[in-house]
DRENDO-1510 file (C-alpha; in Angstrom, 1 decimal, always signed):
<recs>
REC; n; res; u; v; w
REC; 1; MET; +65.5; +30.3; +104.6 .
REC; 2; LYS; +66.8; +31.8; +101.4 .
REC; 3; ARG; +67.8; +35.5; +101.4 .
REC; 4; LEU; +67.2; +36.7; +97.8 .
REC; 5; VAL; +69.0; +40.0; +97.0 .
REC; 6; SER; +68.9; +42.3; +94.0 .
REC; 7; ILE; +71.5; +42.2; +91.3 .
REC; 8; GLY; +73.2; +45.3; +92.8 .
REC; 9; GLU; +73.6; +43.7; +96.2 .
REC; 10; ALA; +74.8; +40.4; +94.6 .
REC; 11; ALA; +77.3; +42.3; +92.5 .
REC; 12; LYS; +78.6; +44.1; +95.5 .
REC; 13; ALA; +79.0; +40.8; +97.4 .
REC; 14; LEU; +81.0; +39.4; +94.5 .
REC; 15; GLY; +83.1; +42.5; +93.9 .
REC; 16; VAL; +81.9; +43.0; +90.3 .
REC; 17; THR; +79.5; +45.2; +88.5 .
REC; 18; PRO; +75.8; +44.5; +87.8 .
REC; 19; LEU; +76.8; +44.5; +84.1 .
REC; 20; THR; +79.2; +41.6; +84.7 .
REC; 21; LEU; +76.4; +39.7; +86.5 .
REC; 22; ARG; +74.1; +40.2; +83.5 .
REC; 23; ARG; +76.9; +39.0; +81.2 .
REC; 24; TRP; +77.4; +35.9; +83.4 .
REC; 25; ASP; +73.7; +35.2; +83.3 .
REC; 26; GLU; +73.6; +35.4; +79.5 .
REC; 27; SER; +76.7; +33.1; +79.2 .
REC; 28; GLY; +75.4; +30.6; +81.8 .
REC; 29; LYS; +78.3; +31.2; +84.2 .
REC; 30; LEU; +76.0; +32.4; +87.0 .
REC; 31; LYS; +72.2; +32.2; +86.7 .
REC; 32; PRO; +70.0; +34.1; +89.1 .
REC; 33; ASP; +67.9; +32.0; +91.6 .
REC; 34; LEU; +64.8; +33.9; +90.6 .
REC; 35; VAL; +63.6; +36.2; +87.9 .
REC; 36; THR; +60.5; +38.3; +88.9 .
REC; 37; GLU; +57.6; +38.9; +86.6 .
REC; 38; GLY; +59.0; +42.3; +85.9 .
REC; 39; GLY; +62.3; +40.7; +84.7 .
REC; 40; ARG; +64.3; +41.5; +87.9 .
REC; 41; ARG; +67.1; +39.1; +88.8 .
REC; 42; ARG; +67.3; +37.9; +92.3 .
REC; 43; TYR; +70.2; +35.9; +93.9 .
REC; 44; ASP; +70.5; +33.7; +96.9 .
REC; 45; LEU; +73.2; +35.5; +99.0 .
REC; 46; ALA; +74.3; +32.3; +100.7 .
REC; 47; LYS; +75.1; +30.6; +97.4 .
REC; 48; LEU; +77.2; +33.3; +95.7 .
REC; 49; GLN; +80.6; +32.0; +96.9 .
REC; 50; PRO; +82.5; +35.2; +96.5 .
REC; 51; GLU; +86.0; +33.6; +96.9 .
REC; 52; LEU; +85.3; +31.0; +94.2 .
REC; 53; HIS; +84.1; +33.6; +91.7 .
REC; 54; ARG; +87.0; +35.9; +92.4 .
REC; 55; GLN; +89.5; +33.1; +91.8 .
REC; 56; GLN; +87.8; +32.2; +88.5 .
REC; 57; ASP; +87.6; +35.9; +87.5 .
REC; 58; ASN; +91.2; +36.6; +88.4 .
REC; 59; ALA; +92.3; +33.6; +86.3 .
REC; 60; ALA; +90.4; +35.0; +83.3 .
REC; 61; ARG; +91.8; +38.5; +83.5 .
REC; 62; ARG; +94.6; +39.4; +81.2 .
REC; 63; THR; +97.7; +41.7; +81.1 .
REC; 64; VAL; +97.3; +44.9; +79.1 .
REC; 65; ALA; +100.4; +46.9; +78.1 .
REC; 66; TYR; +99.7; +50.6; +77.1 .
REC; 67; ALA; +101.9; +52.9; +75.0 .
REC; 68; ARG; +101.2; +56.4; +73.8 .
REC; 69; VAL; +102.9; +59.3; +72.0 .
REC; 70; SER; +101.6; +62.8; +71.4 .
REC; 71; SER; +102.1; +63.3; +67.7 .
REC; 72; HIS; +102.6; +61.6; +64.3 .
REC; 73; ASP; +106.3; +62.5; +64.2 .
REC; 74; GLN; +106.8; +60.5; +67.3 .
REC; 75; LYS; +105.6; +57.2; +65.8 .
REC; 76; PRO; +109.1; +55.6; +65.9 .
REC; 77; ASP; +109.0; +56.2; +69.7 .
REC; 78; LEU; +105.6; +54.6; +69.9 .
REC; 79; GLU; +107.0; +51.5; +68.1 .
REC; 80; ARG; +109.9; +51.4; +70.5 .
REC; 81; GLN; +107.5; +51.6; +73.5 .
REC; 82; ALA; +105.4; +48.8; +72.1 .
REC; 83; GLN; +108.5; +46.6; +71.5 .
REC; 84; LEU; +109.8; +47.2; +75.0 .
REC; 85; LEU; +106.5; +46.3; +76.5 .
REC; 86; GLU; +106.1; +43.2; +74.4 .
REC; 87; ALA; +109.6; +42.0; +75.3 .
REC; 88; TYR; +109.0; +42.6; +79.0 .
REC; 89; CYS; +105.6; +40.8; +79.1 .
REC; 90; ALA; +106.8; +37.9; +77.0 .
REC; 91; GLY; +109.9; +37.6; +79.3 .
REC; 92; GLN; +107.6; +37.3; +82.3 .
REC; 93; GLY; +105.6; +34.6; +80.6 .
REC; 94; TRP; +102.4; +36.6; +80.7 .
REC; 95; THR; +99.5; +36.4; +78.2 .
REC; 96; TYR; +99.2; +40.0; +77.1 .
REC; 97; GLU; +97.7; +42.5; +74.7 .
REC; 98; VAL; +99.3; +45.8; +73.7 .
REC; 99; LEU; +97.1; +48.9; +73.3 .
REC; 100; THR; +98.6; +52.0; +71.6 .
REC; 101; ASP; +97.4; +55.6; +71.3 .
REC; 102; LEU; +98.6; +58.6; +69.2 .
REC; 103; GLY; +97.4; +61.7; +71.0 .
REC; 104; SER; +98.0; +64.3; +73.7 .
REC; 105; GLY; +98.3; +63.3; +77.3 .
REC; 106; MET; +95.6; +65.8; +78.0 .
REC; 107; ASN; +93.1; +63.9; +75.8 .
REC; 108; TYR; +90.9; +61.5; +77.8 .
REC; 109; ARG; +88.9; +60.4; +74.7 .
REC; 110; LYS; +91.6; +58.4; +73.0 .
REC; 111; LYS; +90.4; +55.1; +71.6 .
REC; 112; GLY; +93.0; +52.9; +73.3 .
REC; 113; LEU; +92.6; +54.7; +76.7 .
REC; 114; LYS; +88.8; +54.4; +76.6 .
REC; 115; ARG; +89.0; +50.7; +75.8 .
REC; 116; LEU; +91.6; +50.2; +78.6 .
REC; 117; LEU; +89.3; +51.9; +81.2 .
REC; 118; GLU; +86.2; +50.0; +80.1 .
REC; 119; ASP; +88.1; +46.7; +80.4 .
REC; 120; ILE; +89.4; +47.6; +83.8 .
REC; 121; VAL; +85.9; +48.5; +85.1 .
REC; 122; GLU; +84.5; +45.3; +83.7 .
REC; 123; ASP; +87.1; +43.2; +85.4 .
REC; 124; ARG; +88.8; +42.0; +82.2 .
REC; 125; VAL; +92.2; +43.3; +83.2 .
REC; 126; GLY; +94.4; +41.9; +86.0 .
REC; 127; ARG; +97.6; +43.7; +85.2 .
REC; 128; LEU; +98.5; +47.1; +83.5 .
REC; 129; VAL; +102.0; +47.6; +82.2 .
REC; 130; ILE; +103.4; +51.0; +81.0 .
REC; 131; THR; +106.8; +52.4; +80.3 .
REC; 132; HIS; +106.3; +55.7; +82.2 .
REC; 133; LYS; +103.5; +57.1; +84.3 .
REC; 134; ASP; +103.1; +60.0; +81.9 .
REC; 135; ARG; +102.5; +57.6; +78.9 .
REC; 136; LEU; +99.1; +57.0; +80.5 .
REC; 137; LEU; +98.0; +60.6; +81.1 .
REC; 138; ARG; +99.7; +63.9; +81.7 .
REC; 139; PHE; +97.4; +64.8; +84.6 .
REC; 140; GLY; +95.0; +62.2; +86.0 .
REC; 141; ALA; +97.1; +59.1; +86.0 .
REC; 142; GLU; +96.6; +58.8; +89.8 .
REC; 143; LEU; +92.9; +58.6; +89.2 .
REC; 144; VAL; +93.4; +55.7; +86.8 .
REC; 145; PHE; +95.7; +54.1; +89.4 .
REC; 146; ALA; +93.0; +54.5; +92.1 .
REC; 147; ILE; +90.5; +52.7; +89.8 .
REC; 148; CYS; +93.1; +49.9; +89.3 .
REC; 149; GLU; +93.5; +49.6; +93.0 .
REC; 150; ALA; +89.8; +49.4; +93.6 .
REC; 151; LYS; +89.5; +46.7; +90.9 .
REC; 152; ASN; +92.6; +44.8; +92.2 .
REC; 153; VAL; +94.6; +45.5; +89.0 .
REC; 154; GLU; +98.4; +45.2; +89.4 .
REC; 155; ILE; +100.3; +48.2; +87.9 .
REC; 156; VAL; +103.8; +47.7; +86.5 .
REC; 157; ILE; +105.8; +50.8; +85.5 .
REC; 158; LEU; +109.0; +49.8; +83.8 .
REC; 159; ASN; +110.8; +53.2; +84.2 .
REC; 160; GLN; +110.3; +55.2; +87.4 .
REC; 161; GLY; +112.6; +58.0; +86.2 .
REC; 162; GLU; +111.7; +61.0; +84.1 .
REC; 163; ASP; +110.6; +60.2; +80.5 .
REC; 164; THR; +113.2; +61.3; +78.0 .
REC; 165; SER; +110.4; +63.0; +75.9 .
REC; 166; PHE; +108.9; +64.8; +79.0 .
REC; 167; GLU; +109.8; +68.4; +78.0 .
REC; 168; GLU; +108.7; +68.0; +74.4 .
REC; 169; ASP; +105.4; +66.4; +75.3 .
REC; 170; LEU; +104.7; +68.9; +78.1 .
REC; 171; ALA; +105.2; +71.8; +75.6 .
REC; 172; ARG; +102.7; +70.1; +73.2 .
REC; 173; ASP; +100.2; +69.7; +76.0 .
REC; 174; VAL; +100.5; +73.3; +77.2 .
REC; 175; LEU; +100.0; +74.4; +73.6 .
REC; 176; GLU; +96.8; +72.3; +73.4 .
REC; 177; ILE; +95.5; +73.9; +76.6 .
REC; 178; VAL; +96.2; +77.4; +75.4 .
REC; 179; THR; +94.6; +76.7; +72.0 .
REC; 180; VAL; +91.4; +75.4; +73.6 .
REC; 181; PHE; +91.0; +78.2; +76.1 .
REC; 182; SER; +92.0; +81.0; +73.8 .
REC; 183; ALA; +89.5; +79.8; +71.2 .
REC; 184; ARG; +86.8; +80.0; +73.9 .
REC; 185; LEU; +87.8; +83.4; +75.1 .
REC; 186; TYR; +88.5; +85.2; +71.8 .
REC; 187; GLY; +86.9; +83.0; +69.1 .
REC; 188; ALA; +88.7; +80.5; +66.9 .
REC; 189; ARG; +89.2; +82.8; +64.0 .
REC; 190; SER; +90.2; +86.0; +65.7 .
REC; 191; ARG; +93.6; +87.6; +65.1 .
REC; 192; LYS; +94.2; +87.9; +68.8 .
REC; 193; ASN; +93.7; +84.2; +69.3 .
REC; 194; ALA; +96.0; +83.3; +66.3 .
REC; 195; LYS; +98.7; +85.6; +67.6 .
REC; 196; LEU; +98.5; +84.2; +71.2 .
REC; 197; ILE; +98.8; +80.6; +69.9 .
REC; 198; ALA; +101.7; +81.6; +67.6 .
REC; 199; ASP; +103.6; +83.3; +70.5 .
REC; 200; ILE; +103.1; +80.3; +72.8 .
REC; 201; LYS; +104.2; +77.9; +70.1 .
REC; 202; ALA; +107.3; +80.0; +69.4 .
REC; 203; ALA; +108.1; +80.1; +73.1 .
REC; 204; ALA; +107.7; +76.3; +73.4 .
REC; 205; GLU; +109.9; +75.6; +70.4 .
REC; 206; GLY; +112.5; +78.1; +71.6 .
REC; 207; GLY; +112.6; +76.4; +74.9 .
REC; 208; ASP; +113.2; +73.1; +73.2 .
REC; 209; ASP; +116.1; +74.5; +71.1 .
REC; 210; GLY; +117.7; +76.0; +74.2 .
REC; 211; ALA; +117.5; +72.7; +76.2 .
</recs>
């Protein structure tokens, strides 16, 4: 006797998301065994063959290399990161794509990062390559790594040591945090806010000079 299950149960059995199953239905890769009058997809649990679909899906997933710098004056470093990632991936014989971002490590809304996370969640990424952990995010990289582990995405970090631009980027990120919170506390145009930001910026720049 067939055991027909919902799209959510079928997705869980296959280790994918319901959105992936809808995409497979539209492309003809995996059609539901029944569509109810209300348009609900139903799948025969015995016919899903999870291992077969996982193998096919893993073969289709690609390598993504991700590079990031905090500001426009660091663009040469962004280019160096991208070149290093390209050389490494090509040397391994991988089919790859390089995503780059220009923005703070505190910013979770960067275009490249958002696309990377969407592709990981939708099982389109099998391997993530970065030069340093902090190139991904200043705080929160472990959360992305946990998502990668749950989605069976291999993580390759080329340099496990401290990033050479760590102190400079950290100063920029601290300044961004102070700017946001002081604006909320004192108002974006207040003299107190402007002075606080200026003092923090001067301290950060002074720390860089003395390093």
